[in-house]
N, C-alpha and C positions, 0 to 999 in steps of 0.2 A: 457162164455158169458161175462165179459168184461166191468166192471164199470169204469167210467171216473172220477177218483179222481186225482187231480194234485199232483205229487211228482217229485223230481229231478230225480229219477230213471226212471220214465215214460218219462220225456223229453229226457233222455239219449237214450231211445229206438229209438227215431227218427233219431239219428245220425248214428245208425248202420244199418238202413234199406236200401233197394235196391236204389241206387242212380240213377238207370236207369228206375225208375218206370214210366209207361205209363198210363195216365188216360183212363178209358173206355168211359167216357162221360163227357160232360162239362155242368153241370146244373147251371153255374154261371149267366146265363141270366134270371133265374127264378125270379118271384116277390119277394119282400122283405119278410122275414120270421118274423112275429110279433106274439108273444104269450103273452096273458095277464098275469100279475103277481098276484098270490093269495094274496100277502101281501098288496095289495091296497084295499082289501075288508074290510069292517068294522068288528068289533068284535061282530057280531050278529050270528044268527043260521046258515045262509048261509056261511058267512065267515069262521066260525069255522069248518064247515063240509067240505068245499073245502080244507082248509089247512090240515085237518085230512086226506083227500084223498091223498094229496101230501105226507104226512108223510108215508102213507101206501105204496106208490110207492117207496119211498126212503129208508125206514127202515123196509122193509117187514119182514126180518128175526127176528127182535126183537118184532114186533107188532103182526104179525099173522104167524110167523114161528117157528122154533125149539127153539128160544131163548125167546119166549113170556112167561112171568111169569105164566100165566094161561094155563095149558095144554089144556083146551078146546078151546083155541084160536090158537092152532098151526095147521093152515090149510096148510100152505106151509111146504113142507117136506125136503127142503135143505137150504143151507146157502146163496142162492142168494137173491137179492132184485129185485123188478120189473124193476128198473132202470139199472140193470145189462145188460138188452137188450134195454129197452126203455130209452135211454140216457138222462141225465140231467132232471130226473123226467118226462121223456116223452115229452120234449119240443124241442129237437134238430132236426133240419131239416135233413132228411135222416138218422136219428138215431133211426129208428123205432118209430117215435113219436106217442104219444097218442093224442096230439093236432091234431085235424082234423078228428078224427074217429067218433065223436058223430053223425054227420049228415048222415053217410053212413050206419048206422044200423037202422033196420034189413037189412040183406043182405044174399045172397046166399053163403054158405060155402061148398066147394066140399068135404071136409073130412067127413062131415055128409050127404052130398047130400040133403041139405034142407036149408030153410031160418032160420037164427039164429039171436038172439038178441045180443046186446052188453054184457048183463049179461052172456049169454051162452058162448060168446067168451072169456070173462075174466076167466070163470071157466075152459075153455079149457086150458088156460095158467096155471091155478093153478094145474091142473092134469098132465101137461106135462113139461113146462119150470120150474115150481116150484116143480115138483114131489110130489104133495100133494093131497089135496081133495078139493071138491067144497065148495064155500062160500054159505051161505044161501042167496037166491036171494033178499029177502025182509029185510035182516039184516042191521045193521048200518055200517058194513064194506063195503058191496056192495054199499050202498047208498052214502058213502063218496067217494068211488072210482068214481062212476058215476057222482057225483057232481063236482069233480075235472076235470074229462075228459070233461064234458060239458062246464065248465068255460074256460078251456084253448083252447077249440074249438070255442070260440065265433066268431072269424072272418071267420068261415067257413059257406058257404051257404048249407042249408040242401040238401042232395042228390049229393053234389059235393065234391070230395076228394081234400084236399089242396095239392098244389104242395109241394113236400118235404115229403109226406107220404111214409112209408116203407123205402126201400133203392134202389138206382139206379140199373137198370139191367146191367149185364155184358155180353160182347160177349163170347159165349161158345167156349172153345178151342176144337180143333180137336183131341186132345190126352187125355189120361187118366191123372188125377191128380197123381203126383208122391209123395207118402208119405215119401220116403227116402229123397228126396230134401226138402220136406215140413218140416222134422225134423230139417234140417239145417236152414231154414228160421225161424222156431220157436225158435231155440236156439239163433239166432242172433237178433231177433226183438221182440219176445213175452215173452221169459223167464224172462227178466228183471222185468216185472210186474207180470206175472202169474206163475212164478217159473219154474225151470228146470223140475220139475215133473208135471207141469200143475195144481197144487193144490192151486194156488193163494197165496195172502199175507194175512194171517189171523191176525186180530188185537189183540193186547194184551187185556186182560180182562177189564182193566180200560178204554181204548180208545173205545173198543167195546160198553161198557155201556154208555159212554158219547155220542157217535155218533149214537147209535142205529143200527149199522151194525156189521156183523160178519167179513166181509172182506174189506180190502182196495182195492184189486183187486181180483175178484172171481175166483174160480176153473173152468177150462174148461172141466174137465172130473173127474171121480171118484164119490164117493157116495154123495158128497155135490153139485153136478152139475145138470144140466138138464137131463132128461131121453131121451131114444131113440125114443120117440114119439114126441118130440119137433121139431118145424120147424128148429131151429138152428142146429139140428143134420143132416140136409140134405146139400148136397154139394153145390148146387147152392144158396140156401137161405143163408147159412153160409158165403159163399164167397162174396155175395153182401154186407152183413153187414160189414164184415171185411175190404173189399176194401174201403168202404166209411167212415169208422170210426176208424180204428185201424192202428198203435198203438195210444196211447193217443195223442191228439192234431191234429189228422188227420180229415179233412173235406172231403165231397164229391167233393168239388171243387179242392182239391189238395191231391189226394190220394198218399200214401207213397209207398205201395207195387205195383209191376207190376201185371197185371191180371194173368199171368201164376204162379207167386209166390203165389198169393192169393189162387188160386185153389190148389196148392201143399200143402200149410200150412193147409188149411182146410181138405184136404185129410189125412194129418197126424193126426189132431185133431179128425176127425170123426172115426178114427181107434182105438181110445183109449176106455177103459172100462167106462161104465156109467150105471146108473140104467135102468132097463127094465120096460117098461109099458106093462101090460097085455092087451090083447084084441085088439092089433093093426091090426089083420087080418080083423077086421070089418071096419077099416077106408076106405074111398073112395069106398063106395058100387057101385058107377058107376065107374068101373075100367078104363074106357076111360079118366077119369078126374084125375087119380092118377098121382102125379108129377113124372117125369122121374127120379129124384134124391131121391125118397123115398127109404130108406135103408132096409125096412122090407117087408116080403112076405104078400100076394101073389104077385109075379112078373109076369108081363104080357109080352108076346113076347119072342123071342129067344135070350135073353140077360142075362148075368150072374149077380148074386147079386153084384159082385165087379164092374161091369160096371154101375149099377144103383148108386153105392156109389161114384165111382171115375170118371165116364165118360169113353170115350167121350159120351156125351148125344145127340148130333145131330142125330146119327143114330137111337136112341130110339124114338126121336121125329118124325122122318120121318116114322118110322114103325107105330107109334101110329096114325099119320095122315092118313096113308093108310089103317089101320086095325081098326079104331075106333069102328065100329059097332060090330066087333067080340070081341074086348077087353071090350066092355061095359058089356057084360054078362058073360065073362070068369072068371074062378076061378082056 
C-alpha cells in the first residue's frame, strides 16, 4: 500500500516504467481541487485537535500503532500509516482522499449490508488495512480524526461527493491478470521503492523516531502490511489505486503504467502472503452485492477462486446481473 515520500530512488522509478502507458480516463477537466490547510487554524482547541488528527493519519504507526510508547494505544497492528493509502494525509485527488467524505456519511456499506457511520468506516480500516483493532468511538483519537476529516472536507456540500474521491475506474480487461508478467513489472517499476521482496524501505531508528513513521515506503505484503480483508487486497480496487497514483509522482491525469500492466502487477502483489482476517465469510451478507474481485469465500456462481482474484471479471459481472436474485440468498 504505497506511501508517497519523495526520494531520488522513487523518481528513478518513473524512468523505468512502461513508455507506452495508455490512460484509462482523462479526469483533467474536473474542477480545481482545493483542500484547506490545518496550519492556518489558530492555536486553539479546534486547531490543535485538527492538527492532531492529521498527525494520526501521517504517523499512525508511532501514535496508535506498534511503535506507540504506550502499549494500550497500539490499535493499529502493522507498520503502515493511514496515508499509505490515503495519500498526502488524505488530501490528494484520486489518491483515496479523506477530503470530501465527511458529508456522505452515514451511508450504505455493502460489506455489512447496512447504513454505517464514518466512525464505523474508520474502524473498518483499523481492522483490515491496519490489521488492528477498533478505536473507541468517543475517544480522543477518533475525535481528532473526525475533526481533521471534517475540516479538510469544508468545500464539500453535504450529501455530495467531491470530484476526485476514491480512484478513477478502469476498463476491465477480457483476460486474467498475469502474475508472471506482473512480477516483471514489479521488478522494473515498484521494487526500487518497495523492495525486491515487497517489504518496503524501513527507516533507521533515529529517522523513524524523528519522522514518526516506520517506513519510507511501506510493505506491500507480509506481516507488516494490510490483511486479506482490506479493499486493497482486491484486484479491481488495487488496480484503480495503482494506475492513478503509482509509482511516486504519478497522477490520475498522467498515469505511468498501462492498464494491462497495472492489472498484471496487482495480480502478482495479490498472490503474495499477508495476514488473514478471521470472519470474512460474514462479509457481504447480501451475496448479490459482493464485489466480483473479492478474493475470499463464499464464492457465488460457477467461477473459480482464481478468476475472482485475477479475472477476467466481466463474465462474473454478467452472471451476477442475470442471477442476482439467486445469488442474494446463496451460500
